[in-house]
C-alpha positions in Angstrom: -33.0 68.5 -36.4 -32.1 68.3 -32.7 -28.6 67.2 -33.5 -28.2 69.9 -36.1 -29.2 72.6 -33.7 -26.8 71.2 -31.1 -24.0 71.3 -33.7 -24.8 75.0 -34.4 -24.7 75.8 -30.7 -21.4 74.1 -30.2 -19.9 75.8 -33.2 -21.1 79.2 -31.9 -19.6 78.4 -28.5 -16.2 77.4 -29.9 -16.1 80.4 -32.2 -16.8 82.8 -29.3 -14.1 81.1 -27.2 -11.6 81.4 -30.1 -12.4 85.1 -30.5 -12.0 85.7 -26.8 -8.6 84.0 -26.9 -7.5 86.0 -29.9 -8.3 89.2 -28.0 -6.6 88.2 -24.8 -3.3 89.9 -25.7 0.1 88.5 -26.5 0.0 85.9 -23.8 -2.1 83.2 -25.3 -3.6 80.4 -23.2 -1.4 77.3 -23.3 -2.0 73.9 -21.6 0.6 71.3 -22.3 -0.4 68.8 -19.5 -2.9 68.5 -16.7 -3.2 66.5 -13.5 -6.2 66.6 -11.1 -5.9 66.3 -7.4 -8.8 67.0 -5.0 -10.6 70.2 -6.0 -7.9 71.5 -8.3 -6.4 70.9 -11.7 -2.7 71.6 -12.1 -1.9 72.7 -15.6 1.6 72.9 -17.2 1.3 76.1 -19.0 4.6 76.3 -20.9 6.1 79.7 -20.6 3.2 80.7 -18.3 4.5 78.3 -15.7 2.2 76.1 -13.4 -1.4 77.1 -13.3 -3.6 76.1 -10.4 -7.3 75.9 -11.4 -10.2 75.5 -9.0 -12.6 73.0 -10.5 -15.2 72.7 -7.8 -17.6 74.3 -10.3 -16.7 72.5 -13.5 -18.9 74.8 -15.6 -16.9 77.8 -14.3 -13.2 76.8 -13.7 -11.2 79.6 -12.2 -7.4 80.1 -12.0 -6.5 80.7 -8.3 -2.7 80.8 -8.6 0.2 80.8 -11.0 3.8 79.7 -10.3 6.6 81.1 -12.4 8.8 78.1 -13.1 12.3 78.4 -14.6 12.2 76.8 -18.0 8.8 75.9 -19.7 6.3 73.8 -17.7 5.7 70.9 -20.0 4.5 68.1 -17.7 3.0 67.9 -14.2 2.1 65.2 -11.6 0.4 66.1 -8.2 0.6 63.9 -5.1 0.1 64.6 -1.5 1.2 68.1 -0.7 3.4 68.6 -3.8 3.1 69.2 -7.5 6.0 68.0 -9.6 6.7 69.9 -12.8 8.8 68.8 -15.7 10.2 72.2 -16.7 12.1 71.6 -19.9 15.7 72.9 -19.7 15.2 73.6 -16.0 14.7 69.9 -15.0 12.3 69.0 -12.2 10.7 71.6 -10.1 8.8 70.7 -6.9 6.0 73.0 -5.7 4.3 72.9 -2.3 0.5 72.8 -2.7 -0.7 72.3 0.8 -2.6 75.5 0.2 -3.4 75.3 -3.6 -4.2 79.0 -3.7 -0.7 79.9 -2.3 1.7 77.4 -3.9 5.4 77.8 -3.1 8.6 76.6 -4.7 10.2 73.9 -2.5 13.0 72.3 -4.4 14.5 71.5 -7.8 17.0 69.4 -9.6 18.4 70.0 -13.1 18.4 67.2 -15.6 20.8 66.9 -18.5 18.1 67.0 -21.2 14.7 68.5 -21.8 12.3 67.5 -19.0 9.0 66.8 -20.8 7.0 64.6 -18.4 7.1 63.3 -14.8 5.5 60.4 -13.0 5.8 59.9 -9.2 5.7 56.6 -7.4 6.9 55.8 -3.9 9.9 58.1 -3.1 10.9 58.6 -6.7 10.0 60.9 -9.6 10.6 59.6 -13.1 11.3 62.2 -15.7 11.1 61.7 -19.4 14.1 63.9 -20.3 14.1 64.0 -24.1 17.4 63.0 -25.7 18.7 62.1 -22.2 16.2 59.3 -21.7 14.7 58.5 -18.4 15.9 60.2 -15.2 15.1 58.7 -11.8 15.0 61.2 -9.0 14.8 60.6 -5.3 12.2 62.9 -3.8 12.4 61.5 -0.2 13.5 65.0 0.8 11.5 67.4 -1.5 13.7 70.3 -0.7 16.8 68.4 -1.9 15.8 66.1 -4.8 18.6 64.2 -6.5 19.1 62.1 -9.6 19.9 58.5 -8.4 19.9 56.8 -11.8 19.4 57.4 -15.5 18.9 55.2 -18.5 19.6 56.5 -22.0 16.7 55.4 -24.2 17.3 55.1 -28.0 14.9 57.8 -28.9 13.6 61.0 -27.3 11.7 60.3 -24.0 8.4 62.2 -24.3 6.2 60.6 -21.7 6.4 58.0 -18.9 3.8 55.9 -17.1 4.5 53.4 -14.3 2.7 50.1 -13.7 3.7 46.7 -12.1 7.3 47.7 -11.3 7.9 48.8 -14.9 8.3 52.2 -16.5 6.7 52.6 -19.9 8.3 55.3 -21.9 6.9 56.9 -25.1 10.3 57.3 -26.8 9.4 59.3 -29.9 10.8 57.7 -33.1 12.1 54.7 -31.0 8.6 53.7 -30.1 7.8 52.3 -26.7 10.5 51.3 -24.2 9.7 49.1 -21.2 12.0 49.5 -18.3 12.3 47.3 -15.2 12.4 49.6 -12.1 12.1 47.1 -9.3 15.5 48.5 -8.3 15.0 52.2 -9.1 18.7 52.9 -8.8 19.5 50.2 -11.4 16.9 50.4 -14.2 17.1 48.1 -17.2 15.3 48.2 -20.5 13.7 44.8 -20.9 11.9 45.2 -24.2 10.6 47.7 -26.8 8.1 48.1 -29.6 10.1 49.7 -32.4 7.4 49.6 -35.0 5.9 52.8 -33.6 7.1 55.9 -35.4 6.4 58.9 -33.2 5.3 57.7 -29.7 4.1 60.8 -27.8 2.2 59.4 -24.8 1.5 56.0 -23.1 -1.0 54.9 -20.5 -1.3 51.4 -19.0 -4.5 49.9 -17.8 -5.1 46.2 -16.9 -2.9 44.2 -19.3 -2.5 46.7 -22.0 -0.5 49.8 -22.8 -2.1 52.3 -25.1 0.3 54.5 -27.0 -0.5 57.8 -28.8 1.7 57.6 -31.9 1.0 61.0 -33.4 0.2 60.7 -37.1 -0.3 56.9 -36.9 -3.0 57.1 -34.2 -3.4 54.7 -31.3 -1.8 51.3 -30.6 -2.9 48.7 -28.1 -0.1 46.6 -26.7 -0.4 43.4 -24.7 2.0 43.7 -21.8 1.1 40.7 -19.7 4.7 39.6 -20.3 6.6 42.9 -20.2 9.6 41.1 -21.7 7.5 40.1 -24.8 5.0 42.9 -25.5 2.8 42.4 -28.6 0.8 44.9 -30.6 -2.8 43.6 -30.7 -4.7 46.5 -32.1 -4.6 49.9 -33.6 -6.8 52.7 -35.0 -5.9 55.7 -37.1 -7.2 59.0 -35.7 -8.0 61.9 -38.0 -5.6 64.3 -36.2 -2.3 64.0 -34.4 -2.6 61.6 -31.4 -0.7 63.3 -28.5 -2.1 62.0 -25.3 -4.4 59.2 -24.0 -6.4 58.5 -20.9 -8.7 55.6 -20.2 -12.1 56.3 -18.7 -14.6 53.5 -18.2 -14.7 51.6 -21.5 -13.3 54.5 -23.4 -9.9 55.8 -24.3 -10.0 59.6 -24.5 -7.5 60.9 -27.0 -6.1 64.4 -27.3 -5.9 64.4 -31.1 -4.2 67.7 -31.8 -6.1 69.6 -34.6 -9.0 67.3 -34.3 -10.0 67.9 -30.7 -11.0 64.8 -28.6 -11.5 61.4 -30.1 -13.3 58.6 -28.1 -12.2 55.1 -28.7 -14.0 51.9 -27.5 -11.4 49.7 -25.8 -13.6 46.9 -24.6 -11.8 44.8 -27.2 -8.2 46.0 -27.5 -7.8 43.9 -30.6 -10.6 45.8 -32.4 -10.3 49.4 -31.4 -12.9 51.8 -33.0 -13.6 55.5 -32.8 -17.1 56.0 -31.3 -17.2 59.7 -30.9 -15.4 63.0 -31.5 -15.6 66.5 -29.9 -14.3 69.8 -31.2 -12.2 72.1 -29.0 -11.4 75.8 -29.6 -7.7 75.0 -30.1 -5.2 72.2 -30.6 -5.5 69.6 -27.9 -2.3 68.4 -26.1 -3.2 66.5 -23.0 -6.1 64.8 -21.4 -7.0 63.5 -17.9 -10.1 61.5 -16.8 -11.5 61.4 -13.3 -14.9 60.1 -12.2 -17.5 61.7 -14.5 -15.3 64.3 -16.0 -12.6 64.7 -18.7 -10.0 67.5 -18.4 -8.3 68.6 -21.6 -5.6 71.1 -22.2 -4.3 72.6 -25.4 -3.1 75.6 -27.4 -5.6 78.5 -27.4 -7.8 77.5 -24.5 -5.7 76.4 -21.6 -8.1 74.0 -19.8 -11.4 72.5 -20.9 -13.8 70.3 -18.8 -16.3 67.9 -20.3 -19.0 66.0 -18.4 -19.6 62.4 -19.1 -23.2 61.7 -19.9 -22.8 57.9 -19.4 -20.0 55.5 -19.6 -19.9 55.6 -23.4 -20.0 59.2 -24.4 -19.3 62.8 -23.3 -21.6 65.8 -22.9 -21.3 67.7 -26.2 -20.8 71.0 -24.4 -17.4 71.5 -22.8 -16.6 74.4 -20.4 -13.3 76.2 -21.2 -11.1 78.4 -19.2 -9.8 81.0 -21.6 -8.5 83.8 -19.4 -5.1 82.8 -17.8 -3.7 86.3 -17.5 -2.1 87.0 -14.1 
């Protein structure tokens, strides 16, 4: 009975949020990617640009700034005093966030393709650039970023993650590409997993890469030897796996039309879904930090879930709906 009442409460919450979104006017909330730094979440809001959200009160997240970016803000990474935005046809945009409530455009560099995601390490920003593969950009001078190398992957580079001197690229229909970047100006593809059919996102933790493969769900890949990666486990999710993030012993999956899926990854060879949570719209990206999960999507912008313990989430998420400027 208690669980039934809780389900009714959650359903009512999500219906009210969806109605609020429908009445919000032509500009609908959109969250394509999210990165958390300090007390703020940085949301790639598509045509709405970069949204800066104050998350000090997770039950009441508030937008404190918006940056109009050329192109559509599709991916974001925040480090130090800067937010790096993959802005579609406009390439990489660098935004100063020393004062998050007053962000300023600092520099930019066009890329030949469709900038979809960005990962920053050392003095470089790696951009997943769609049909133009992986672009490696020097950001030593944030006001004058420049492309120093590129490698054309066989598919469409959708997402990139860096670990142990390698870039792991979710390359769409070409699966997972593993690229040696010990010399960032001379990247080399060292291996790939071509059995994946629509790789959208990848995250590396410990000795495994977890890939969101859209309709086929989640794959766990042993990367102890990056030159000889091996698929060791998989699990089909009910929706469209678009983004993954590990948190404690869970893999949090943004599963498109089926909200969030929680997968137990204690045994990568035996992945299993242990929980699921509805969202008021289609989920696109997820980010985990400490005791919270941040999720973005279509129709709700940003949602925040609290972790009850290390195996499950609080059933009630708090969603930011109003992103009007």
